[in-house]
C-alpha positions in Angstrom: 58.4 189.8 97.7 55.7 187.8 99.7 57.8 184.7 100.5 55.9 182.2 98.4 58.5 179.8 97.1 56.3 178.4 94.4 55.8 181.8 92.8 59.5 182.5 92.8 60.2 179.0 91.5 58.0 179.3 88.3 60.1 181.8 86.4 63.3 180.2 87.6 62.2 177.0 86.0 61.8 178.9 82.7 65.4 180.0 82.9 64.9 183.5 84.2 68.1 185.1 85.7 68.0 184.5 89.5 69.8 187.8 90.0 67.5 190.4 88.3 67.4 193.8 90.1 64.1 195.7 90.6 64.4 199.1 92.1 68.1 198.4 92.6 67.3 195.3 94.7 67.9 191.7 93.7 65.6 188.9 94.5 68.1 187.5 97.0 68.5 190.8 98.8 64.7 191.2 99.0 64.3 187.7 100.4 67.0 188.3 103.0 65.6 191.7 104.0 62.2 190.2 104.5 63.4 187.1 106.3 62.2 184.5 103.8 64.6 181.6 104.5 62.9 179.2 102.1 63.1 181.7 99.2 66.8 182.4 100.1 67.5 178.7 100.0 65.8 178.3 96.6 67.6 181.3 95.0 70.9 180.0 96.2 70.2 176.6 94.9 69.4 178.2 91.5 72.7 180.1 91.4 71.9 183.5 92.9 75.1 185.4 93.8 75.8 186.4 97.3 78.0 189.2 96.0 75.2 191.3 94.4 74.9 194.6 96.2 72.3 197.3 96.1 73.1 200.6 94.3 71.1 202.6 96.9 70.3 202.3 100.6 67.7 199.6 101.4 67.5 200.1 105.2 67.0 203.8 105.7 68.0 204.9 109.1 70.1 201.9 110.0 72.4 201.0 107.2 72.4 204.0 104.9 74.8 202.4 102.4 74.8 199.9 99.6 75.2 196.4 101.0 75.4 192.7 100.1 73.1 189.9 101.3 75.3 188.6 104.1 75.7 192.0 105.6 71.9 192.4 105.4 71.3 189.1 107.1 73.6 190.2 109.9 71.0 192.9 110.8 68.3 190.4 111.6 67.8 188.7 114.9 67.3 184.9 114.5 69.1 184.9 111.2 71.6 182.1 111.9 70.0 179.6 109.5 70.0 182.3 106.7 73.6 183.3 107.4 74.7 179.6 107.4 73.1 179.2 103.9 74.8 182.3 102.6 78.2 181.2 103.9 77.9 177.8 102.3 77.0 179.5 99.1 80.3 181.5 99.2 79.6 184.6 101.1 82.8 186.1 102.6 82.5 186.6 106.3 85.3 189.2 106.2 83.8 191.3 103.4 83.2 195.0 104.2 80.5 197.4 103.1 81.2 200.8 101.7 81.8 202.2 105.2 84.2 199.5 106.2 81.8 197.5 108.3 82.2 193.8 108.5 79.2 191.5 109.2 80.2 191.3 112.8 80.3 195.0 113.2 76.8 195.2 111.9 75.5 192.3 113.9 77.0 193.7 117.1 74.8 196.7 116.9 71.6 195.3 115.3 71.4 191.5 115.9 71.5 189.4 119.1 74.3 187.5 121.0 73.3 184.3 119.1 74.1 185.8 115.7 77.4 187.3 117.1 78.4 183.9 118.5 77.7 182.3 115.1 79.8 184.8 113.3 82.7 184.4 115.7 82.5 180.6 115.5 82.9 181.0 111.7 86.0 183.1 111.9 84.8 186.7 112.1 87.4 189.1 113.5 86.2 190.4 116.9 88.7 193.3 116.6 87.7 194.5 113.2 87.2 198.2 112.9 85.4 200.2 110.2 86.5 203.4 108.4 86.0 205.5 111.4 87.8 202.9 113.6 84.7 202.0 115.5 85.0 198.6 117.1 82.6 195.7 117.6 82.4 196.5 121.3 81.7 200.2 120.6 78.9 199.1 118.3 77.5 196.6 120.8 77.3 199.1 123.6 74.8 201.2 121.6 72.4 198.3 121.3 69.3 199.0 123.4 68.3 195.4 124.1 71.2 193.0 123.6 74.2 195.3 124.1 75.4 193.8 127.4 75.3 190.2 126.3 76.9 190.9 122.9 79.7 192.9 124.7 80.2 190.0 127.1 80.4 187.6 124.2 82.9 189.7 122.3 85.2 190.1 125.4 85.0 186.4 126.1 86.3 185.8 122.6 89.3 188.1 122.7 87.9 191.6 121.8 90.4 194.3 122.9 88.9 196.5 125.6 91.4 199.3 124.9 90.8 199.6 121.1 90.2 203.2 120.1 88.2 204.9 117.4 89.5 207.8 115.3 88.9 210.2 118.2 91.0 208.0 120.5 87.9 206.9 122.4 87.6 203.5 124.0 84.4 201.7 125.0 84.6 203.4 128.4 84.4 206.8 126.7 81.4 205.5 124.8 79.8 204.4 128.0 80.5 207.9 129.3 78.5 209.8 126.6 75.7 207.4 125.9 72.3 208.7 126.8 69.0 206.9 126.9 70.4 203.5 125.9 72.6 202.1 128.7 71.1 201.5 132.1 72.6 199.8 135.2 76.0 201.5 134.6 77.5 199.7 137.6 76.8 196.3 135.9 78.6 197.5 132.8 81.5 198.9 134.8 81.9 195.6 136.6 82.0 193.7 133.3 84.6 196.1 131.8 86.7 196.1 134.9 86.9 192.3 134.8 88.7 192.6 131.5 91.1 195.3 132.6 89.5 198.5 131.4 91.6 201.6 132.4 89.1 203.9 134.2 91.3 207.0 133.5 92.3 206.3 129.9 92.4 209.4 127.7 91.1 210.2 124.3 92.9 212.4 121.7 91.9 215.5 123.5 93.0 214.2 126.9 89.5 213.5 128.1 89.0 210.6 130.5 85.7 208.8 130.5 84.7 210.9 133.5 85.0 214.0 131.4 82.5 212.5 128.9 80.1 211.5 131.7 80.3 214.9 133.4 79.8 216.8 130.2 77.0 214.8 128.4 76.5 211.5 130.1 73.7 210.2 132.3 73.6 211.3 136.0 73.2 207.7 137.0 76.4 206.7 135.1 78.3 209.4 136.9 77.0 208.1 140.3 78.3 204.7 139.4 81.6 205.8 137.9 82.6 208.0 140.9 82.0 205.1 143.3 84.7 203.0 141.6 88.1 203.1 143.4 90.9 204.7 141.4 88.9 207.1 139.3 90.7 210.5 139.0 88.1 213.1 140.0 90.5 216.0 139.1 92.0 214.7 135.9 92.8 217.5 133.4 92.3 217.3 129.6 94.5 219.0 127.0 92.8 222.4 127.8 93.2 222.0 131.5 89.5 221.1 132.0 88.6 218.8 134.9 85.4 216.8 134.9 83.9 219.6 137.1 84.6 222.1 134.4 82.7 219.8 132.0 79.8 219.5 134.4 79.7 223.3 134.9 79.4 223.8 131.2 76.8 221.2 130.8 73.6 223.2 130.9 71.3 220.6 129.2 72.6 217.4 130.9 72.0 217.7 134.7 75.2 219.7 135.1 74.1 221.0 138.5 73.4 217.6 139.9 76.6 216.1 138.4 78.6 219.0 139.7 77.2 218.4 143.2 78.3 214.8 143.2 81.8 215.6 141.9 82.3 218.1 144.6 81.1 215.6 147.2 83.6 213.1 145.8 86.5 215.6 146.1 86.6 217.6 143.0 88.6 220.8 143.5 86.2 223.8 142.9 89.2 226.2 142.4 91.1 224.4 139.7 91.8 226.7 136.7 91.9 225.6 133.1 94.5 226.7 130.5 92.5 230.0 130.1 92.6 230.6 133.8 88.9 229.9 134.4 87.5 227.9 137.3 84.4 225.7 137.0 82.5 228.6 138.5 83.6 230.9 135.7 82.5 228.3 133.1 79.1 228.1 134.8 78.7 231.9 134.6 79.8 232.0 131.0 76.9 229.7 129.9 74.5 231.2 132.4 74.2 227.9 134.3 72.9 229.6 137.5 72.2 226.4 139.4 75.8 225.2 139.0 77.2 228.6 139.9 75.0 228.9 142.9 76.2 225.5 144.2 79.9 226.4 143.6 79.5 229.6 145.5 78.0 227.8 148.5 81.0 225.4 148.4 83.8 228.0 148.2 84.3 228.1 144.4 86.4 230.9 143.3 85.4 233.2 140.4 88.0 235.0 138.4 
């Protein structure tokens, strides 16, 4: 669809069904996907249904599921006028796609703070969770550009900071294992602390956010996190692992650098996990020579 209203209008004037599907995509879905506000307005005026969904994915790589027009609009930055038209035409702001995502869950990860504010103002649930129990904040924190502002908007409007996904992870755990997306971790931590985030909260496996950071997070995030008062450097998970064990076993994620910081911050190099292994043992097991060498210099015991 090229967005020419007059071309779309001609067949509609002849009584053509406004909801035909071509390649499993209705005219309305095509107009929404391509950002043609004027065509969307025309189709809605002519009775096009907001409930028509695709029978196949129409946004490969982002939304890999069948979806309706309002969910699709929520993926677009600057789509408030379009979403307003769809709402007035009867779109349900609480409707879910085939993976349990509401429009707000989708907008939190793909749109901007403006779209998120619009949805909240129109009654969207800031604490909605999808089928895997991901929250809006969890989604927002993965956004490369607008994540911080969207997260701030969600928190200001009552989003629960301690909400968990199916793995028992909160937004702090998510911050802990994000790589390549989140920068300025200290700014994020300051925001989350304002709203009462528990720095030592545990997931279903007993891991604290620091375990996640030490194992597969960014080095810069670990630097910021270990500078916050109250962080338990020697917290143990269900297997008896401390963050230092996680860093020792992290051969691909700057494990040696992160281990050095943890030791400087007071991590016990001789703590043994439930299998009786120290961080030094774990380093040797995965052949992480740099970590092992550092532990030996700092008195780390080997079994």
